[in-house]
Structures are given as C-alpha cells and as structure tokens.
N, C-alpha and C positions, 0 to 999 in steps of 0.2 A: 569767243568765236569758234564755230565748229571747224575742224580740220577738213581739207578737201583730199579727194584722191581721184586719180584718173581711172576711169573704167578699162576694163580689158582691151577694148577697141580703142581707146584713146581719143574718143571723140567728145566725150562730155566730162565736165568736172562735177562730181556730185559729193555732197558732204555725206559723212558716215550715216547719218539718220535716214537720209534719202536713199542710200544704197541699202541699209537694212530693211527699210519698208519695201523697196522694190523686190529685193531677193526673197524675204520671208513671205511677201504676198504671191510671188510666182511658186514658191515651194507648195504653199497650202492650196493655192488655185489649181496647180497642175496635178497635184495628188488628188484633190477632189474631182477634177474633170476626168482624171484615169479611172476613177471608181465609177463615175456616172457612165462613161463610155463602156466600161466592162459590164455594168448592170443592163445597158441597153442592147449590147452584142451577146451576152451569154447570162441571163437573168439567173439560171442554176448552175453557173460556174462549170459547166461540162466542157467548154472550150477554153477556159482560163489556163494560162500557162504559167502563172505566179506559182512557184514551187510550195508556198504556203498553203495553197489550194490544191494543186495538182499532185504533190507529193505528200504532204502532211495531212490532207483532207479537210483543211479548215473551211467552214462555212462563211457566209456573209459577216455575220456579227464578230467573230474572232478575227477574220481578215481585216475588216474596217478598224478594230480595236488595234491591231498591230501597226497598220498603216497610219492611223491617227496618232498613236503614241510616238512612232518614229518621226513623223512629221513635226509634232509639237516638240519633241526633243531636239530635233535638228534647228528649229527656229530658236529655242532657248540657248543651245550651244552657240549659234551664230551670234546672239545677243550678247552672250558673255565674252565671246573673243572679240566683238567689236567694241563694247562699251566698258568691260572690265578685263582689259587685255592683260595677259601674263607674257612675259619675255620667255620665249621657247628655246632661244638660240644658246649655243655653248658659251661658257662664261669666259674660257681661255682660248688663245689662238692655237693653231696646229691641227685642227680637226679636218680629216678628209670629207668629202662630199657624204660617203658612206657612213661616216660616223656622226656627221651633223644630221644626216637624215634620221638616224636612230635617236640621237639626243633631242631632236624637237619633239619626239613622240614619248620617249621613255625617261628622259631627263637624266640619263647618264651615258657614259661612252661605250658605245657597242657598234656593231656593224649592222648595216641597213636591215639585213634578213632577221635580225633579232626582232623587228617589229612585227614579223609574221606569227611568232609564238609567245611574246612576252607582253604584258600590260604595264603601264607606268604605275608606280607605287602611289603617286599623286593624283587623285581624281580631278583636281583643278586643272592640271596639265592635260588630263585625258579630255576634258570638256572643252577646254580652249583649242586644242588640236582638232577635235571634232567639229568645232564651230568653224574653223577655217577650211578644213578638207571635206568632212561629210556634207556640209551645206553645199559645197560646189558640186559635189557628187550627185546629190539629190536634185539640185537644179537641172543638172545635165540630164539626169533621169526624166525629169519632167519635159524637156525639150524632146528628147528621143520619143517619149510615150506620146506626147501631143502630135508629132509628126506622124507616128505610126497610126494613131486613131484618125487623124485626118486622111490619110491614105486608105485605111481600112474602110471607112464610112463614105470616101468619096471616090473610089478607084476600083472598079471591078478587076482591072488587070493586076493591081496591087494585091488585091484580096486572094486571088488565085496564087499568087507566089510568096505571100506572107509566111514567113518562118519564125517562130519563137526563139530557136536556138540563135538565129541571125541577130535577133534583137537583144538577146542576153550577151551574146559576144560583143556587140557595140557597147552595151552597158559596162561590161567588165573591162574591155580594152580602153574605153573613153574614162573609166573612173580610174585605171592605172595611170593613165596619161595626166589626169588632173592631180594626182598625188605625186607624181614625178615633178610635174611643172611647179606645183606649190613648193616642194622641197628645193627645188633649184633656186627659185625666188629667194626662200629663206637663206639658202647657203650663200648667195650673192650678198645678201644683207650682212650675213655674218662676216664674209671677206672684207667688206667695206668697214665694218666696226673693229676688225681684228688689227 
C-alpha cells in the first residue's frame, strides 16, 4: 500500500506517486512554458534577463540545453528522494539546528555556513538532498515565471514596471526561504527521533 502524505496546504492527501507526477509535471511544463514565452517575447534573446544569455551570451541552443538538463536532473533527483530515500538526519542526539542543517547536506557535523562552500563526499546524499530542496526551488521558480509571463503578456501596466532584478530577488529570497523551511522540518523530525 502506498504511503500518503499531506500536501503543504493540508487540504489533500496524496500518495507519493501522485505527488511525484504532479511536481515533476509542473517542473517540466513550467520550464517549457517559460522557454516558449521567452521565444514569443524576445526571439533574438535581446530582452532576455537570464544571466546565461545576458551575461554569458548563450544562444537558444545552449540555453535550452542547460535548462533542459537542469529540469531532467531535478526530476531525477526528486524521483530518487521520493522512491529511493536516504536518511539525511544526524545519527546521534545533541545537534543544534545549525549543525543539523549542515549534516543533512554534508553528512558530517559542521555549522550551517559550511554548506555555502563545501560539497558532500557522498554523491547519493547530494542527489537526495537536491531532490528534496532543488525540486521545490525549481517548482517555485515555475510559479514565479508563470505569474510573471501572465502579467507581461496580459497587462500593459505591469509591462511598463517589470523589473528583472525584482524577479531575481523574489527567486533568491523565495529559494532561501524554501531551504530554511525544509531544514526546519528536517530538524523537527530529528528532534522527535532523538
């Protein structure tokens, strides 16, 4: 029997297969829609704010390759985290939130800021962590880009005030909030287990 889990809003109980299909579909569809809207709005990428294009000068082919590979990796990592789970929590009691934050990613005791400049030695841990965290961040980016494109394409007023730096700030702050939220949930599970 498939296990069930409450969604973030707590209204529906979905089994993990359904959750995986919904989330991976959203990631793939929202990334494809973003590319299609970009093509419609700026076929020559002259108005594109994505740093891969605006800073590194990537054209359509390499840009789509990078976005496609990132999307495929994200879905694969999500699958791995959901269907081949790995225990990321510290094995012994006594970890602070900061240490637990680092342990879930690195697999060893450290302070949270070590996650900014170190990688885990175990690639399985890296992929599982990314399946939990990166998938949520990419799904959030899909929500932001979908709303942004709906406003750009449907509102002259928004088009006149649209700012790429504001969109990137929303993406960065939102992704940081997702990472913090996920690690707080993991720490609560750790405290309950300890």
